[in-house]
Steps between C-alpha positions, in 0.01 A plus 500: 500500500476309170321627199410316174248445223425361169490632144228254382131561551433131568408376847825472702583405846635730774726449793298399818431801700562751224277792418406643155594868457151570356195326367579370152875535560740222422755635730522378872690582822598277781577667832532869596735748344528804279290500173278740329252451223343760270231430247443670166158626371263214449714265709663325205847580594664488838849616610647334811807646677651212687738596801605806660470801264548870564238627242225725637141401474449754221803364311368143530150615398649643170623153413142346457411642158835576320782323355746417779836704467810274425646595851187415691683219702782737626360854462424509881673385812437154604547140381190398300373360176192610293256280334234588245206266469268498194273241339779425231804483719698583805786743474774497764734785551795377691733711716861536360667380820292181542432607850131391450536197273218361292491143372294337230414166327251371249185356642153404396558626136621850634755624746510494871711750685603571869750670714574155641674238278429234764122579475508451121702168544231371731229579237692334210674218703840643389808320618819672625714647208826308543690735270388810686614338815839399362558882397411600848734257669807498268502837338313756701742775376343473164131585519478528114523100491155471659326742259119503564499139661328477841597203729187316356487343160302707240428784747668797365610834641335766291783729366574793734451842356262371229139540381377145456165406346358173600231411237172340603530227242846390636697624206852608524568774763574830327793662684626849449794654706400840631791578729855578402738678738668742252719760668319802607703823575383754767550556858773333693437129540517520883215759502284285264566191711403677817172621351413150367599316813318747731177475287533114536547517883219767542256276315565235764473731790175651374355149467605402847631776741568231754754310287847399623834484315841331500784705631810282446758787508558477134433769243198335335278427795603821683384702198163335503460532875577870499272573199219303672538681819501831328185426303298364796184712602539724808493302818626176344857362564689222310580170668841427345656157566864405530610140563827428689670206657362427853729658759680722249392863445835628408497412118546757241162438338323575826707810562408641152140401559497695810636808331217490255238460760637782714531739210140433357329574833181313370646146537435261790802278475419141570767242559459123445780283628577179302565176694597159392145435413516746220822351325498475123392153364274431791181306410515615134240243391245691707463785249145555376418389143567764246534540115880441520779466748508800731832684500474507877449129537841446689424780746134394560536453879623868556227641262221305649611611853518860377156497352331341806687744720415808301123385473472421871727791638346787305235370271680525171280443199735643239880484511757685278836373405796622304513187304570554125715804555826303433373386166329824384802706592772248397729577222603184323858447384380495127459883547868525407405351162240772451766769574724350232219469250414857539856612490528618862849355517653720766204429732528123409872496619412690812218272606690195402773618737254545787329167439839319480596640846175366644525160331881455525540445135679657206388805314616363160303184550184699571535730199575194279178329608305822473615564139401141418151536652462840320525308177262219603128516465258356763403220244856423430569475871199264532643279219833461703312449816314203347834356391678530819241461774587231744872553468656375841686742710417813294420800706434840339418705821595861429605429142396738225274270317146479396392184694745413774504124593532368859704187543306189381495264806651150512168366642299599194383201286525505114132580444544837677758615241280365217214716641709814521618450129143473397408813694799681344376400145152612582639842623681553171193429299273727712446839368639784713274801516777724640766475238722797461515601865835548666632165635493615865135602469397177345682303754341696776153444353540121530650529846222732632223292356635183667529678845161670471313180394670285754405758773144394463592169646653671801185697523302176538711410806380828668151462389466180696531711808273772380770741386514675166870513402577797285819588308492862372830468308322252273226729382499524135508884511815475702654239277416707188651814650833333572535302176440815297814670636726608205838340479697810600296524814511139613697418795871387472536126530694521824294753688234389755152626410599872451159587365323372808756670722444834325120446514509447872791727607271750674288231679755246614800532737822597335678181628247284338494670160872450491483136593612251222470168684235308688514265802541122427294205634760249364577366852122417550489358162759237568371435846156445375625255230700302760202497745245375239765278305308178559163650377674642195675178396161321528389729222748353259287204446194704412333629180788645322666155515198341390473732193861397411659850575738422776703202632398457885832368617708773342257755607522378865878508478516860376251608769719355772806664347306839498386466863855445595597833356700376209530774226249411220228670289176476684253653252382177345505311833269768645278507194460124513403504865244772442357321204488165685319666799254665259436164324447338833230760605339497160455130488375491871251780471150427352428655162272790478128391439308617195120492472225561243280647778420863424736710697328801670607845345612775725272805456753715684781460239 
């Protein structure tokens, strides 16, 4: 489902096959999906709720003739955006997590907006944004560098957590931040997390009681599966899927998943064996065209097989995952700097000791870095980033720092570093609407928004097979609940998701709640790289090379070394392969058609 519209009252085109929301509306929809429209008295004002939203019909009707509350885009469970349409403008209320992203560009003397950046790019003829591409490939660990750029030139991501007015005359967009995750005292964070996550899951089970869910044996997917099973109407059972290596049902993940299914009593445990046809890196250029490189590009073969199997085996139309839980519940190392800045020194030493044991590093080094970070503002850190980006060999993984750098690869060409420097300077100049927050909260905001936005590209992979992929952990209400946790109640840096464990302690097996590790697919990863090495090396002479971002011969050399199992950072190699696969698909797929033919409105909406 794609939504969009125009702020201008001039005659404008619409995507082929789209429908107007109502006669006289400038907003359209393409495909089927969740959306609701309420109209004010006289019909001069329309309010559109785009995406899955937990508001009742009465609550939605109350929006028609009143000023929308500042928290309208996260007041209820779900992942949605809210759009007001009047004769003078369009006002977009974006969700804080960017789980339902909205894009905009100037067009026909006004503004065009859509939930698809690619759709707008086909309207304006926009080219690929090479700087945005460079940020995604060479520095994925710093989402702040990308800002509001999309992967298409002059198509911008509307700021998450904002009220943004797009004037009909094409004037400057008027942006006002309305979301700020200030600490909120109250009940135990685990209880608040349980209620928010349970509401997010129940919204999905109410919409589709025949949905399915991942059950990987980890804490995140197990929590979602159990909450889903418990919220199903009487007579319904949950199909929960666990993938495992073909011929091996003795793995720890499968054992934990079985414990969860047995304890619930309302779960039908469905096992999907993985064969050599499902290895990572298999046929990665066969991904469907999306707004940006999907995070699951490299595991496309497995996901595609799973989606087809679920659809054919038990008719799945909606599927739940635990994706996003790692990001939402993660405590970044810069949390130590917050403890020092707030004079929680004893706790800082204790957590540094625990973190040092996990990372096999020294406590004095961690505390020194944390003290330095506590004295550094985000803007100052961006200044330093712009000066040092592209430094060969630097690896800040696990370091107490605002913006950790991954090693800059030897196969990168000079224009790549130049583009990263430019992105760093733009990030310094950009206004930050969330100044004054604790560093760990501010870092998490960037991280969660990156994960939530890119998850929509993964959802496009599922949509090709008729499946609506849902990630309850990325609901704005869940994100808001977690990020408002006061400093003294935030989990220790070295503890594994204690708030989720406490939230689910009565619903999950004790053995799983106590689990602190997860099974690894590293063996399959390297096997897949070796099996598909020829296809991967052929990608070296592709679009990234043509854009001057990578050196083909050096990239092929590093690919062969990685496939041979030589120790080396893989993050940028994987990002480059995913980007190249996406570019190949994008250039191969026909652009969406726009037409001036009057699109039929849907009287049922």
